[in-house]
MIFIDO-737717 format. One record per residue (C-alpha): residue in one letter; x, y, z. Coordinates in steps of 0.05 Angstrom, whole numbers, padded with zeros to 5 digits, always signed. Each point is the difference from the previous one (the first is absolute). Layout:
N
AXYZ;...
# end
This chain:
89
M+02380+02420+01191;A+00052-00055-00001;T+00046-00014-00058;Q-00004-00071-00026;I+00067-00034-00013;N+00005-00065-00040;M+00045-00051+00032;K+00024-00068-00023;H+00031-00057+00040;K+00071-00015-00023;E-00006-00076+00003;T-00073-00018-00011;G-00021+00056-00048;L-00063+00016+00040;T-00022+00072-00004;K-00031+00043+00054;N-00016+00072+00008;G+00038+00040+00051;F-00024+00068+00023;M+00030+00065+00024;G-00036+00058+00032;F-00061+00009+00045;S-00047-00061+00004;W-00071+00025-00002;T-00026-00071+00005;T+00038-00011+00065;A-00024+00067+00027;F-00073-00020-00011;W+00001-00076+00008;G+00056-00013+00050;F+00030-00070-00004;W-00043-00024-00059;P+00048+00024-00056;A+00058-00038+00032;L-00044-00062+00004;F-00021+00005-00073;R+00073+00010-00022;G+00021-00064+00035;D+00039+00038+00054;Y-00030-00043+00055;M+00048+00015+00057;T-00008+00075-00008;A-00076-00008-00004;L-00001-00042+00063;V+00044+00049+00040;L-00041+00060-00023;F-00065-00037+00017;I+00025-00015+00070;I+00021+00073+00010;L-00066+00026-00026;V-00042-00047+00043;S+00039+00017+00063;L-00005+00075-00015;L-00075-00007-00012;A-00008-00026+00071;F+00037+00059+00031;T-00014+00060-00044;A-00071-00012-00026;G+00024+00001-00073;I+00037+00067+00001;G+00067-00036+00006;N-00017-00043-00060;I-00010+00060-00044;I+00066+00030+00022;V+00038-00066-00010;C-00031-00012-00069;V+00019+00069-00025;I+00071-00006+00026;W+00008-00070-00027;A-00027+00023-00068;F+00061+00044-00008;M+00047-00059+00012;Y-00035-00063-00026;N+00015+00004-00075;K+00074+00009+00012;H-00001-00056+00051;Y-00035-00047-00049;T+00048+00016-00058;S+00060-00009+00046;K-00026-00069+00020;L-00006-00019-00074;I+00072+00021-00011;E+00022-00043+00059;K-00037-00059-00031;G+00041+00007-00065;Y-00043+00046-00043;V+00034+00052-00042;F-00028+00060-00038;S-00019-00016-00071;
# end
């Protein structure tokens, strides 16, 4: 289970939730959590990877990629928030 981290933008005051740990939603739903979080570029890249793997591996590659990406996605998302100017609150 992922740990939720509250983050606040330094200049605008907007708040978002960052996450650390394994992403169960990414493991089960693939690119959809990235899309719902507004991480459109990551969702698009993962979608392209999953569609191309589907054509070559009959779905087995998708399962493997989703599980591997689930270990990395929350840290990636939180790092992107930090790059955009969010700080831990």
